[in-house]
C-alpha positions in Angstrom: 119.9 99.7 134.7 122.9 100.9 132.6 126.1 101.2 134.6 127.4 104.7 135.0 130.4 105.9 132.9 132.0 107.8 135.8 133.9 104.8 137.4 135.7 104.2 134.1 138.2 107.0 134.5 137.0 110.5 135.3 139.3 110.5 138.4 142.3 110.3 136.0 141.1 113.5 134.3 140.4 115.9 137.1 138.4 118.9 135.9 137.9 120.0 132.2 137.7 123.6 130.9 135.2 125.8 129.1 135.5 125.0 125.4 134.8 121.3 125.6 132.3 121.8 128.4 130.4 124.3 126.3 130.2 121.8 123.4 128.6 119.4 125.8 126.3 121.8 127.4 128.3 123.1 130.3 128.3 126.9 130.4 130.1 127.5 133.7 132.8 130.1 133.8 136.1 129.5 135.5 136.5 131.1 139.0 138.6 134.2 138.9 139.3 134.0 135.1 141.8 131.1 135.6 141.4 128.3 133.1 141.6 124.6 133.9 144.0 122.1 132.5 143.2 120.0 129.4 142.9 116.9 131.5 140.5 118.7 133.9 138.4 119.9 131.0 138.1 116.4 129.7 137.1 115.1 133.1 134.4 117.7 133.5 133.1 116.9 130.0 133.0 113.1 130.8 131.1 113.8 134.0 128.6 116.0 132.1 128.0 113.3 129.6 127.5 110.7 132.3 125.1 113.0 134.1 123.1 113.5 130.8 122.9 109.8 130.2 121.9 109.1 133.8 119.1 111.8 133.7 117.8 110.4 130.4 117.8 106.9 131.9 116.0 108.1 135.0 113.3 109.9 133.1 112.8 106.9 130.8 112.3 104.6 133.7 109.7 107.1 135.2 107.9 107.2 131.8 107.8 103.4 131.7 106.2 103.4 135.1 103.6 105.9 133.9 105.0 108.7 136.1 106.9 110.8 133.6 106.2 113.3 130.9 106.9 112.0 127.4 108.2 115.4 126.2 110.7 115.6 129.0 111.9 112.0 128.2 112.4 112.9 124.5 114.3 116.1 125.4 116.5 114.3 127.9 117.3 111.4 125.5 118.1 113.9 122.6 120.4 115.9 124.9 122.1 112.7 126.1 122.5 111.5 122.5 124.0 114.8 121.4 126.4 114.8 124.3 127.5 111.3 123.6 128.0 112.0 119.9 130.2 115.0 120.8 132.2 113.0 123.3 132.8 110.3 120.7 133.8 112.8 118.1 136.3 114.4 120.5 137.6 111.0 121.5 138.1 110.2 117.8 140.1 113.4 117.3 142.3 112.7 120.3 143.0 109.2 119.1 143.8 110.5 115.6 146.1 113.1 117.0 147.9 110.5 119.1 148.3 108.2 116.2 149.7 111.0 114.1 152.2 111.9 116.8 153.4 108.3 117.1 154.0 108.1 113.3 156.4 111.1 113.4 160.0 110.4 112.9 162.5 111.6 115.4 
């Protein structure tokens, strides 16, 4: 089985807001109209990606055992792939922004 992503560092990024969550399929509204911190938003997005990957893996294992629906497996794998691609694109943008800031002269 593929190890989960969650132990890598989602605890460092407690909670993640709406915009990034919506990109990754999370449509939950903040309680009381109060937004979350950026680190919180990233943490929630990472958790959502890990959940999608775990669900896709679980459905794939059920299909291999002959207990799962192939259409559900394909849907779950496609959702997990899209979530992972979005997470990688966001990571690339964050790294690019960090590198740009480090190149600034004081």
